[in-house]
N, C-alpha and C positions, 0 to 999 in steps of 0.2 A: 772091095773098096779100100782105098789107102787110108791109113791112120797115122796121126802124128802124136808122138809123145815128146813134150818139150820140158826141159829143165830151164828155169829162169831165176836169175838172181838180179834184183834191182838195187842199185846203190845210189841213193840220192845224196848229193852234196848239199848239206844244210848247215846253218849256223847254230841250230838247236839239235835236240835229240832226233835221230833219224827213225826211231821205232814207230812213231805215229804215221810217218810217211809210208813205211813198209806195211803197217797195218792197213792203211788205206789201199795200197796196191793189192793186198790179199783180199780185201773186201771187193775190189773190182773183179778179181778172178772169180770169187764166189758168185757175184752178180752175173757173170758171163754165162753161167749154166754149164760150163765145161767141167768135166771130172777133174779133180785136183787132189794133191796131197802136199801139205806143208811140211817141209823138212827144216832142220836147224839152220842150214845155210842157203837153201834155195827152195823153190816150190816146183813140183812136177805137175804138168797139166796135160790132159789128153783130149784130142778132138781132131777136127780137120785142119789142114794147114792154113787155110784162109782165116779161120777163126783165131788160131794161135797168133798169126801175124797181126791181125787187127788188135788183139789183146796187148801185144807188145807195144804197139803204137799208143794205145789208150793209156797204158800204165806210165809210159814216159811223159805223155802230155799231162797226166794227172800230177806227177811229181813236180813239174814246172808250175802248174796252176796252184799247187799248194805252197809254192815259194822256194823250191829247190833251185840253187844256182845252175846246176847241171846234173845229169844223170848218167851213170855208167850201168849198162845192162849187159849181162853175160847170159847167153842162150846156147843150149845144145838141143838138137833135134834128132829123133829117130823116126824115120818115115818108112812105113812098111805095111804090107797087107796082113802080115801074120802076127805082129806083136801088139800087145796091149799092156797097160800098167799091171793088170791083174796077172796075166800069164807070164810076165817077166819076173814077178815077185812071189808068186804063190808058193813055191817050194821053201821060201824063207819066212813065210808068215804062219807056219805051223798050223 
């Protein structure tokens, strides 16, 4: 079975503090039920490709609903049968 590991950074253009927007995006990730890890500059998410793509769309829509003028979203994918978040990082997590 193919697995997707996605790194996503969402940058809402707001007239106010962007942190509540980012917090709402992270809550949406948590609510998705997908495995994830929040990093200082992005969030890594693991699941199937369709779920990851749906999540990207939902995150962007949420930013606009919350009042963002526009959204910049940076995404990287690893699509593989053999890699997971755990086996890619286990040697570094002591």
